[in-house]
N, C-alpha and C positions, 0 to 999 in steps of 0.2 A: 451224615445228616446236617448234623450241627452247621458245620463248616459252609455247605450247601445254602443254609438259611441265614446264617449272621455274615456272611460275605457277601452273598447275594442280594442283601437289601440295599447298603451302599452303591454296591457294583453298579445295579441294575439300573438305579440314577444314571451314572457317567455313561453306560453301554445306550439308554434311551435319550442322552444330550448327542451321543456321538450319531446314533439313524438322524434325529431332528435337525443337526447343523449339518449331516451330508445332505439331505434333502435340500437344505437351501444352498449350499452348494453345487448340488446338480444346474441349479439355474441361475449362479450368478458365479462370478469368477471366486477366487482365493483372495488373498491380500491384494490392497491396492497397489497398484503397479502402475509406471508409464508405458504406456503400448506404443508400437512404431505411430501407430495412426495421430496417437495423443502429440509424441513427440513432433510429427509434422505440423500438426494442426497448430503448436506453440510456434515453431519454429519461423525466423521471418526468412523473406526470400534472400538469397546471397548475392550481394551487388557484386557482382562478376567485373563490372567497368571496373571495378578499385582493385581489382587483384593485379600486380604490378610483376610478381615474381612467380614462376611454376614449383612444383614442389622439387626438382632436381637441384633447381637455385636456393631454395631455402637449405635445404641437408646439405650444400656446398659450401653454404658462408656461416653455417655452423657447426661443421664438421660432423655430421649427423649419418652413420651407415645404417640406416632404416629403411627398412621394405616399402617402396612409394604405394605397393597395394593395399596396404594396411590402411592407409589414412582415409579421413574423409573431409569433407570442406564443409563449412557451413558460417554461420554469422552469430559474431559474438561482439557486444558493445555498436553494432552497427556496422562490423567490419567483417570484412571477411577471414579467415582462420583458416589455418591447415592443423586437422588433430592427427598427430601421430600416437604409435602405439606408448605404452608405459608412460601415457597421461599429458605429453609433450605438445604443447601447444603457441604454434608460431602464427602470427599473425601475416597475412597474404599480401599485403600490401606496403608493407615497409621492412618485413622479416625479422621484426623484434618477437622476442619470446614475450609469453602471458605470466606474467606470476602470480596470479592469484585476483581476487576478488574481497573489497570491502562491504559493511552491511550496505551502503547507498547505492553502492554499483550493482549490486545483489537485488536491492529495489528495483534499480531502473531495468533490469535484465526481466524481473517477472512484469513489471508496468507493461514491458513494450510486447512481452509474450501474450499478457492479456487483452492487449490493446486499451488499457484503463490508465489515468493517471496516476503519477506516483503517492498521490494523498491517501486512495483508496489502496496501497498496498503497505501493512502494517507487518514494523519489522515483530519478534518475539524475544528468540532467541538464537546462540551457536551451539550445534550437539557438537562434541566430542565423543561422544557415545551415543549408540540407537536408542533412539525413542520406541514406542509401540508400534509405528508404520514402516520407520526405517531397520528394523531387523536385517531384511535382505539388501540392503543397501549401505554395507558397513564402509563398501570399498570405495564410497563417496566421501565419506568424512575427511575432515569435518565439514559442516553443514551449516548454511541459514536458512530458517526456518521463517517463514513469512506467513501473514494470514491476509487472503484477498478480499475484498468489501463487494460481494455479490452475492447472487441469488442461491450460490452453489455453497455459501461458506466454506470455499475453499481454503486449504492449507498447501504451501509450496515449499519445495526444501530445494537449495540452489548449495551445488559444491564448489567449496572456497576455492578448492586448487585449479579448477578446470573451467569454472562459471556454468558448467550446464545444470539445467533443470533436473534433479533427478528423481524426483517424486511430484505428483500433485493426487490431492485427499480430496475429498467433498464430504457432504452431511451423509450425502447416499452410500459411498463405499464404505465409511467408516460404518455406519451401521450395519450393513452386513455383512462385514468383517467380524462384527461384534456377536452377530448371530449364526456364521458359520467357520468363517477360518479359523477363528481363535479360539472357541470352544473346540472345534474338530478336532486341528493340530495341536491343543494347548500350547498355543503360542503365546502366551504371556512373557512380556519383554524380561522379568526374573527369572525364568524359566529356560527360553529359549534362546538369549546371550550366553547361557553356560551350554554347551552343546553337549557334553557326558551327560550333567543332572536331565535337562531335557531328551536325551536319548532315553535314559534309562528309566522317565518316568511313562515315557510313552511304552515302552518294552513290560515295564510290570504291570503298568494300570491292565494293557492289554493280554498278556499272560494269566494274571489273575481272572478276567472277563471269562477267557476262554476254559480256563482248569473250572471256574464255578460252571460253566454251561455244560464240560464232560461229566459231572458230578450229578447235573439234574437230568440228564440221559442215562445216567446209570442208574441212577434212583427212579426211574420210570419202567425200567425193566427189573430192578430187584424189591419193590414195592408194589408191584402190580398184584393184583389178588384176584383171581376170578372167581366173580361171586358165583350165588347159585340158588335163583337158576338166573342165567348171566345177564349182568346189567354192568356196561359200561361205565356209567355213572358212580356205581357202588365198589368197583373192582381197584378205583382209582383211590389212594388212599391218601392224597394231597390233594384237596380241591382247588 
């Protein structure tokens, strides 16, 4: 009885939070992520006329033993590139290796993707550790973070090693995450970046909630006292 009462008071608040945030997630997605349609929308048309080397020629020139089925072709710095596995990026016009981007190049990539002047793309910082929104994008680190001056208050993360836009968030997606996925999954940066701590936080909290619920079901039976004459309200000890 005491455990159910005093542990149940704080735990019930957590359970209500799980229910409400879960309802939000039923009608929205989870954490902000770059969908395939968004990637295509931000991508520039591949300048096919500039492609001077085939994938086989590029691999032969650079002594690469890679599967051509795994490569993709897209545009980087307005030039066609082949993207091979393991993050290898080679320009398709002259066969040069791509060796990463700096702050200014990243700004130009974002401006081109959003079709805006570079003046409306503001550099924020270089991320060597994930922030609240890039917890699941750690494979892209280090990341250049930019703020786009638009009506959506967009924030863009660009991989320094590949030149790819790894993530785009806006005011709406961040707000929905704060009332949905983040409280529901306990997706706070300090906890989520420590996998064992995050795992056991989820296990222990949900385990305690289940245990309190079981105690409540047991008390429903053991504390039931049939009144005479019978009245359900009077037969239940705890109202």
